[in-house]
KOLTIDO-261891 format. One line per 5 residues: for each residue x negated, y negated, z of C-alpha. Coordinates in Angstrom, 2 decimals. Example, Ala and Ser with C-alpha at 12.3 -4.5 7.8 and 13.67 -1.06 7.14 Angstrom:
BEGIN
-12.30 4.50 7.80  -13.67 1.06 7.14
% end
This chain:
BEGIN
15.95 17.66 8.41  18.04 14.63 7.46  18.54 14.12 3.75  16.82 10.71 3.52  13.78 12.06 5.37
13.78 15.16 3.12  13.61 12.93 0.02  10.82 10.84 1.56  8.82 13.95 2.41  9.49 15.26 -1.08
7.67 12.28 -2.55  10.81 10.83 -4.15  10.72 7.43 -2.42  10.39 5.76 0.95  13.13 6.62 3.41
14.79 3.24 2.99  14.82 3.55 -0.80  16.04 7.13 -0.49  19.00 5.92 1.58  19.92 3.50 -1.23
19.65 6.30 -3.81  21.95 8.47 -1.70  24.48 5.66 -1.27  24.46 5.14 -5.05  25.59 8.74 -5.60
22.37 9.88 -7.26  21.76 12.80 -4.89  23.43 16.21 -4.94  23.32 19.27 -2.74  24.12 22.06 -5.12
26.91 20.65 -7.31  28.22 18.22 -4.68  27.34 14.51 -4.62  26.29 13.52 -1.09  26.40 9.92 0.13
25.49 10.41 3.81  21.72 10.06 4.40  22.05 11.86 7.75  23.23 15.11 6.12  21.11 18.02 7.36
19.18 19.91 4.66  16.25 22.28 4.29  14.24 23.90 1.50  17.15 26.21 0.68  19.68 23.39 0.21
19.21 22.87 -3.57  18.75 19.11 -3.31  18.46 17.19 -6.58  18.08 13.54 -7.58  19.40 12.48 -10.98
19.56 16.17 -11.87  15.95 16.93 -10.90  15.34 19.42 -8.08  13.49 18.18 -4.99  11.37 20.26 -2.65
9.22 19.17 0.25  5.62 19.04 -0.94  2.62 19.32 1.28  2.01 15.73 2.30  -1.14 14.15 0.93
-2.85 10.81 1.52  -5.73 9.73 -0.71  -8.16 6.85 -0.47  -8.91 5.46 -3.92  -11.60 2.95 -4.94
-9.58 1.09 -7.55  -11.63 -0.64 -10.25  -10.49 -3.91 -11.78  -8.19 -3.41 -14.75  -6.36 -0.49 -13.12
-2.79 -1.15 -12.01  -1.37 -0.31 -8.58  1.48 1.73 -10.01  2.52 5.36 -10.32  2.97 4.95 -14.08
1.66 2.38 -16.54  3.38 2.12 -19.93  0.70 -0.18 -21.38  -2.92 0.52 -22.28  -4.22 0.13 -18.72
-4.54 3.10 -16.35  -2.37 3.54 -13.28  -4.15 4.11 -9.98  -2.53 7.53 -9.41  -4.29 8.75 -12.58
-7.56 8.51 -10.66  -6.41 11.24 -8.22  -6.79 14.92 -9.04  -3.59 16.25 -7.51  -0.39 17.81 -8.85
1.65 16.06 -6.14  4.00 13.20 -7.02  1.95 10.37 -5.60  2.57 6.64 -5.50  0.52 3.71 -4.17
0.92 2.22 -0.72  1.53 -1.43 -1.51  -0.27 -3.27 -4.27  -3.74 -4.42 -5.20  -3.83 -6.77 -8.18
-5.16 -5.43 -11.46  -7.92 -8.07 -11.33  -8.93 -6.97 -7.81  -10.84 -3.87 -6.76  -11.34 -1.75 -3.70
-9.44 0.42 -1.26  -5.88 1.46 -1.96  -3.99 4.44 -0.58  -1.79 6.77 -2.61  0.50 9.32 -1.02
3.66 11.38 -1.30  4.56 10.62 2.33  7.23 7.96 1.95  7.72 7.54 5.69  4.05 6.79 6.32
3.86 4.46 3.32  6.89 2.52 4.51  5.46 2.07 7.99  2.04 0.99 6.75  3.61 -1.73 4.61
6.26 -2.92 7.10  5.47 -6.47 8.33  6.41 -5.51 11.88  3.29 -3.38 12.36  0.79 -5.93 11.04
-1.65 -3.33 9.71  -4.85 -5.30 8.94  -6.44 -5.48 5.49  -9.96 -6.81 4.99  -11.29 -8.29 1.77
-14.71 -9.36 0.52  -14.14 -12.51 -1.49  -16.43 -14.47 -3.80  -15.18 -18.00 -4.40  -15.74 -20.50 -7.17
-17.52 -23.01 -4.99  -19.08 -23.26 -1.54  -16.73 -23.34 1.45  -17.06 -26.11 4.02  -16.76 -25.45 7.75
-13.51 -27.45 7.68  -12.00 -25.23 4.99  -13.21 -22.14 6.83  -11.30 -23.26 9.91  -8.20 -24.00 7.85
-8.20 -20.41 6.58  -8.60 -19.13 10.13  -5.75 -21.26 11.47  -3.39 -20.61 8.57  -2.70 -22.56 5.41
0.57 -23.69 3.88  1.80 -21.66 0.90  4.98 -22.12 -1.14  6.61 -19.28 0.83  5.55 -20.64 4.21
2.38 -20.90 6.32  0.05 -17.93 6.63  -0.64 -16.37 10.00  -4.02 -16.80 11.62  -6.71 -14.83 9.79
-10.13 -13.55 10.76  -12.66 -15.13 8.42  -16.40 -14.49 8.42  -18.89 -16.30 6.24  -21.17 -13.96 4.29
-22.78 -16.62 2.10  -22.17 -20.12 0.77  -19.43 -18.84 -1.57  -18.71 -15.41 -0.07  -16.30 -14.61 2.76
-14.85 -11.62 4.55  -11.16 -12.21 5.25  -8.86 -10.04 7.37  -5.12 -10.64 7.17  -2.13 -8.88 8.71
0.43 -9.88 6.11  1.14 -8.36 2.73  2.31 -11.27 0.61  1.84 -11.20 -3.14  -1.67 -12.33 -4.15
-2.06 -13.83 -0.70  -5.85 -14.17 -0.52  -5.97 -15.80 -3.95  -3.27 -18.27 -2.94  -5.07 -19.01 0.33
-8.16 -19.95 -1.71  -6.06 -22.21 -3.91  -4.64 -23.89 -0.78  -8.16 -25.13 0.06  -8.75 -26.27 -3.56
-10.91 -23.29 -4.40  -10.48 -20.15 -6.49  -11.29 -16.46 -6.20  -14.05 -15.32 -8.54  -13.89 -11.70 -7.34
-11.97 -9.86 -4.65  -12.49 -6.40 -3.18  -10.48 -4.78 -0.40  -12.94 -3.05 1.89  -10.66 -1.78 4.64
-7.04 -0.93 5.36  -6.13 -0.29 8.98  -8.69 2.10 10.44  -10.01 3.14 7.01  -13.03 1.64 5.29
-13.99 1.93 1.63  -17.45 3.14 2.53  -19.40 4.87 -0.21  -16.49 6.01 -2.37  -17.60 5.16 -5.92
-15.55 2.89 -8.12  -12.87 4.98 -9.84  -13.24 7.86 -7.37  -10.83 9.17 -4.73  -10.99 11.38 -1.67
-8.22 13.07 0.26  -7.92 12.02 3.89  -8.31 14.66 6.55  -5.81 15.27 9.33  -7.52 13.02 11.84
-7.71 10.12 9.40  -4.00 10.44 8.68  -3.24 10.55 12.41  -5.21 7.32 12.85  -3.12 5.70 10.10
0.01 6.65 12.03  -1.55 5.03 15.08  -2.30 1.91 13.01  1.37 1.70 12.05  2.58 2.23 15.61
0.76 -0.83 16.88  2.90 -3.89 17.47  -0.06 -6.10 16.52
% end
């Protein structure tokens, strides 16, 4: 197995980040610093990063129902909890993308860096669906603006699927992963988000997972995520 892939499968980082770590001279095989990410290694190769041994863990993917107030991080130095603390696993897990601390709902955590990288890559346009309560009622005109795409400071949004659930409640599906995108879309139509919950990510739905709970995905669910990330949109 190539060294960068070995580090990704070991839960160290995504493959791209692992390549940067290797280039920076942070990775050793035995006592030798290695800077070529294509170097072949296996479990017997004594790979270490910053002096810490790395072994390929069994890959895990968990669906977590993140409550508000919990951060989408692997570690949280402040008083708030990190989302990985909600998962009962000894594996070195980290979140797939971000979900704001003031938002709730479905987020994935995994030690499979390759899968995480693909799910978040803009090329694959993996859809995310949110249930959004807004500060005021939404007109049909504003609804159409959201569907067509609105102008943000970092450029126009792509077309979105938007379904009205009530006068102030919408279901919005986007294929981009910009920072706080749904909240900024609401601001672009002179509105604001009162509450936001992610209810699906790719082929996965939040379902009946209780707030603060997590469940490990089975093999078929993980295979479907790979299929989600192989689609060219």
